[in-house]
N, C-alpha and C positions, 0 to 999 in steps of 0.2 A: 032980066029974068035970072040968069045964072047967079047974079049977086043976092037976089031974094031967096034962091033955093039954098044957097051956102049959109045965109043967116038963119034960115028955118032949120036946117040941118044941125048947125052949131048950137041952137036953143035947145033942140030935141036932145042932142048929146049931153048937154049940161043937165037937163031934167033926168035922163036916164041915169047919170052918174049919182046925182042926189038921191034918186029913188033906190038905187043900188046900196048906197051907203046907209040910208034909212032902214031898208030891209035887213041888212046885216046887224045893225044895232038891235032891231026888234028880236031877231032870232037869237043873239047872244044874250039878251035880257032874259028870253024865255028859258034858254039853256041854263042860266045862273040860278033862276028860281027853282029848277028842278035838280040842281045838283045834289049829290048824295050827302048825307050828314056825316056818315062815317069817315075817319080820318085814314090816311095812307099808312100802311105799315112798310117801312123801309126795309128792304133786304138786298144785301149784296148778291148780284147774279152771277159772280165768279167769271166775268167775262175776260178779266186780266188786262184790260186796256190801261188801267192806272198804273200797272206794273211794267209798261212798255214806253212810257214817255216820261222818264225820270229826270232827264236833263233839262234845265230851264235857264233862260238867259234873262238877267235883269240889269238894265242900264249898262250893257256891255260885259257884265259878269256872268260866267258860266257857273251854275249851281247844280249839285247832285242831290241825292235823296238825303234829307237831314236825318241825322242819328243822334240820339242821347249817347253819352260817354259810355254807358253800360251796354249799348247795343252794337259796339264794335265787333264783338265776337260772333255776330250773326253772318259776317261775311269774311271773306279771305282778306287778310291784312294788305295784300297788294293793291286792292281797289278801295281802300279807305284813306280819305285825306281829312284834314282838318276843316271844320266849318267856321264857327264863331271863336274868335279869340278877344280877350279883353287885356288891356294894359298897353305898355310900349313894346311895339313889335321888336323881337330880337332880344329884349331884356329878359333877366332871370324871373322877374315878377309877372311876365306875360303868361296868361292862363287860357287854355283852350277849353271852352265849355260846351262845344258840340263838334260832331264830325259829319261827314257826308260820304256816300257811297258813289263812286265815280262812273258806273256804267248806265247806259241810256235804259237798258232793259235789265230787269232783276233777275240775277242769276238763281234766285230761289223760287221764280216762277217756272214751274215744271208741269208738263202735261195739263196746262190750262189751270193749274192750281198752285197753291203756295206750300212749299215743303217745310216752312216753319210757322205755319199759321198761328199756332197756340202762342209763340214767342215772337211774332212778328213785330217790328218796330212801332213805336207810338205813333208816328205819323201815318203809317199804314192802318193802325186800328182806329185813329181818329178819322180817316177819309170816309166820306167826302166833306166832313168839316174841316176847314182850314183857317188859320189866322192870316188876316190881311191887315196891313198898316195903311191907315188912312192919311190924308194930307195933314191932318192935325196931330200926326204921330201917336194916334190912338190904335189899339189893336181892336179889330172887328171880326167877330166870329162870324163866317159866312160858308156857304155851301158851294163846292166847285160844281157848276152846272155842266162841266164836261163828262162828268160820271154818266156812264151809260144808263143806269137805273134811273137817275134824276131826270135825264133827258127824255126818257120814256113817259115818266110821270108828268113832266112839263108839257109833252105834246098833247096830253089829254086835257090840260087845263088852259091851254091857249094863252100862255103868258101871265095867268093869274097865279098868286102864291099858292105853293102845293101845300095842302093841309096834312102835314106829317104827323104821325103820332110822336110825341115826344119821348115816350118810352122805348120806341123802336129804334132810336139813335142814342140810347143811354150809354151803351158801351163805347160808341164813337166819342161821345162828349167826355169820357173818361180818358180815352187817349188824347184827346185835344188839351185837356186840363195839364197833362204831361209836356206836350209840345210846346204850349203857350209859354211856359216858364222860361224857356230858353229865349224866346222873342222878347219877353219882358225884360230879361236880364240884359240883352243887347241894347234896348232902348233906354234902360236906366242909366247906363254909362256910355251913351252914344258917341261921345267925343273921344272915348278910349276903346271903341269896340272896332274889330276889323273882321273881314271876311277873306276866306281864301278863294281866289279865283281859280277854277280848274283849268281855263284855257291858258293863262298866263303864268300859273304856278306861283303867284305872288298874292301877298296880303294887300287888301285895299280897304280904305276906310269905309265902314258900313253906311255912314250917313251919305256917302257918294252914291250909293245905290238907291236911295230913297228920293233924290232930287230928280225933278222933272226935266 
């Protein structure tokens, strides 16, 4: 009798799980049918979270906030280091094409706002749009889903693509277009491109940072 009871319970449990899955699919389908047609207007909510996690490690290399050469003046020179360099390291022809800010938290982030908002770096104006280098050495324009605003939107769409209104991220796209030029230049001459590691304070081959 105990064996028969266990078999019956096991069968009922499998039926229950299948019914639960079927019901969740039906409810999701109904929800999708009734999704609103309007697109989401992206707005930075000024939470400041993206200003507080600026140091990133890739393949053992510590990176700071990327800066265009013209953006060095936005920070004290003591917290600015080179970013990308192209050429023979240490030679007269070596050219630095970008810089990086070395603090984990932006010093311009004051009272939960940006003190240089109008002139903030291109990487900040582009956020949450960021360039990602794929395995095929292609640059992919993507959204950083750690952005608090995007996470809020994503929670409402249950893993589905967020229907962002393109014009609501137009200024971010313009910032991205400036940032991606540096990445393109680094990839174009990848065998001669170097990156300055903030941890070791040494130049490392950029292609080493892209290997898995």
